[in-house]
N, C-alpha and C positions, 0 to 999 in steps of 0.2 A: 298275438294279435296278427295274424298272416294274411289278411285281407286288405290289399290296397284300395280297392274299391269296390263296395259290396254292389250286389245286385238287388238285396232287398233289407229295409231298414224297417225294424219291427220296434213299434212304440208301446210301451207299457206303461199306463198311467197308475200312479199309487196315491193313495191318500191313506194313512193309518192303516197299511197293509203289512207291518212288522211281522205279524203272526203266520203269514202265510207267504208271503213274497219270496222267504229263502227256497223254498221248495219249487215254487213256480220257475223261479230263474234256473234253479238247479235243472229242472226237465228242459228248460228253453236250451242252455246250454249244450246239455247231452245230446240233444237233437241236431242243432245247429252246427256241432264240431263235427259231424260225420261229413262235412264236405259242402254244407250249404253256405254259399256266399252272401252271408248277411251280417250285418250289425245290430245290436240290441241297445235301444235307449228307453231308459226307464226315466219317466218323468215326476218327480215328486210333487204333489200338489199341496204344500204347505203343510205336511203332516207334523203332529205334535208327539209321535212316538218314535221309533228308533227304525222307520223305514229307510231311510237314506243308509244308515249304517248297515243295515241288513242286506241293502241291495248292493252296496260296494263291496262287501264280504263276500257275497255269493259269486259276483261277476268276478271277482278279482281272484277266486281260487282257480279259474282256468286263462290261459292266454291264449284258447282255441279261437274264441270270437271277441271281435272287436266290440266294444262297450263305451257307454256314457250314463252317467246319471247327473239329470239336469234337476235344478231346485226352484221352487217358487216360495218367496218369503210369506205368502200368504195363501189360502185356500180360495183358488178361483172357481173351481169347477172341472169336472171331468172334460168338458170340451174343451177348455182354454189348454189343458195338460196335453191332451192328444193333439191339438192344434200345435203347439209348441214342439212337440217332439217331432212331428210330421214336416214342420218348416225347416227343422234342425237337421233333416235327414239327408246323408251323402248319396243314397241310392237312387235310382230312377223310379222304384217301386217302393211305396211306403205301405206298410201294414199296421193297424194296430189292434191289440188284442187285451182282454180284460185280464186285471191282475190275478185271478183267480184260475186262468186257464180253462174256464168252462167250455170252450172250444179247444181241444188238444193241440198243441202246436204241430203236431204230425200232419195235421188238415193243411197247412201252409200251401201246399202245391195246388189245391182246389181253387185257391184265390188269386194266386200267383201268376201261374202258367198262363191261363187266359189273356193277362196284361202282357207278360213278356213275349208272348206269341203274337202280338199284336192285334188281338181281336176286340180286347174290350178296354175301357179307360177305368172304370171301376167294378170291381167284384166283391161281392160280400156273401157272407155267411148266412143260411137260414136255417131255422128249425122248423118251418111249417112245411116245408116242401117234402121232407120224406121224416116222418115222425119216429120210424122203426130207429132211425139214428141216435135216437135221445136215449141216454143211460138213464141216469139218476133224473127223475122228473121233478118240476117244480111244483109246490102246493096249488091245488086245483083252483084257488081263488086269483094266484098271480097269472095262471095259465090264461083263464077265461078274462080277466082284466087285460092282458097282454094282447088277446084276441079283438076284444072291443076297442082297444087303443088303436089297432091296427087300421080297422075299419073306419074309426074317425078320421085317420091321418088319411087314408085313400079317398075318402068323400071330401077332404078338406083341401088336398094338394092334387089329386089325380095320378098319384104315382102308384103304378099297377103291381105293387110287389107285397107278397104275404107276410114277410117278416123283417121290419126294418131295424129292429132292436137287439140281434144278436150283436155281441161285441168282438166281431172279426170282420175286419172290411180292409180291403186293398186297394190303393190309387195310383194310377200313374201321374206321378209327380209334375211332369213336365206340363199336364194339361189342367190340373187340379189346383195347382198353386193359387191361381186367382181366388178360387173358391174359398181356399183356406184363410187367405189374407183378407178377405172380406167379411168373414164369418161374424155374426152379431151375437149368437147364441153359445154362451159359455159354460152351461151346466148339461143336463142328461138330455136336453132335446138336440144337441148339437147335429149329430149324424142324420137328424130328419131334415135340417137346414141344406146339409151339404148334399144329400141325395136330392132333395127339391132342386136346388140351384143346378146341379149337374143334369137331372132330367130335364129342365127348362133350357140349359145350353145346348143340348143334342148330344151329349156324350153317351156313350155307350155303355150301358150299364147291366150288368148280369147278377141274378141271384142264385146260389147255389147251395144244395144240400151238405149239412157238415153234421160231424158227431158233436154233441153237446150233453153237457152233464150239470144238473143244478148243483151249487154250492152254497151254504149257508153264510151269512154274513153280507150278502148284498147291500150295497150303498143307496140303492133304490129302495124308497119307501113309498108304497102306493098311495096313502092317503095324502102324503106330502107332494111327492114328486109328479105323482099321475095329472093332477091339475095345473102344475107348472110345465110340464111336457103339452099339453094340450092349448096352454097358454102359448107356448112356443111356437105352435103349428101356426096359430092365428096371427102371431106377431109376423112370422116370415110371410104368411099371405099378404099381409098389409104392406110390408118393404117391398115385395115383388110388385103388388099394385102400384106402389108409389114410385116405383122405379129404382130404389136403393140398389138394386143388383144389374141395373143396365150396364154400367161399365164392366162389372165383372163377366157378365154373358158375353159381351164382346172381346174382351181378353181371352177368356177360354176360346172363343171361335178362332181369334188369331194363333192362340197356340197350337189348336188342333191342326190349322193349315200348315204350320211348322214341323208338325211331328212327321217322321217318316212313317210309311203303311205297316211297317213290320219293325218290331223292336229286336228280337232274335229269333231265328228258327231252330236253336239248339236247345233241346231239353234241358231243365235245371236239374231234375231231380232223375 
């Protein structure tokens, strides 16, 4: 564990991921150990299998990358797990990635460098901007449902982005921390809330094309979670209209004023 202060904290939420988490973490450690100044944080969301043991074994096999495994006694939801990890991050930039690495870890520079160079506050991967980067495609019904969901999201929130649900997002934590601390959505609609509040706060958001591959075993079930995510959109809209996020928006604006114009001009990779 050679890095005193990492530049990037990578959060991987995990719920009953024992079957594939070992390979995921091995790939992440292999990439990061090439000199990327990062730490890995796995957040177990109340798993009932051997997720924690698998994570600790895989990460403990190398001392090249600092790591932690955080545990929740109960299943609180992916949003709660990601939020827990990002709030525990030691680095100025926090990234969360899905446990299956559907976006390869080698895509990390695309979302981190625009923040490190001081140009953006939130950068997130997108499957919609360049579909030639998609390798293994998801079933047609899931793809169409995702596009319809994005249309509904854009109509409901005014967020002008084509793909908000790719699980590969980076945050300048100094200005995004108030958003994380005030989050009201704990399950799959959590990043809709974060992007919506960040957009309303005037933060600099950027959607970037990334490589992506569909993997079987997604925890998102369309019939169950699609309506829940739409309900989350409406919930966030109601909370915004009721002034629930007013203190958060003020805190973000204050943090932005204190933030230096440029974090670093030195390339990370």
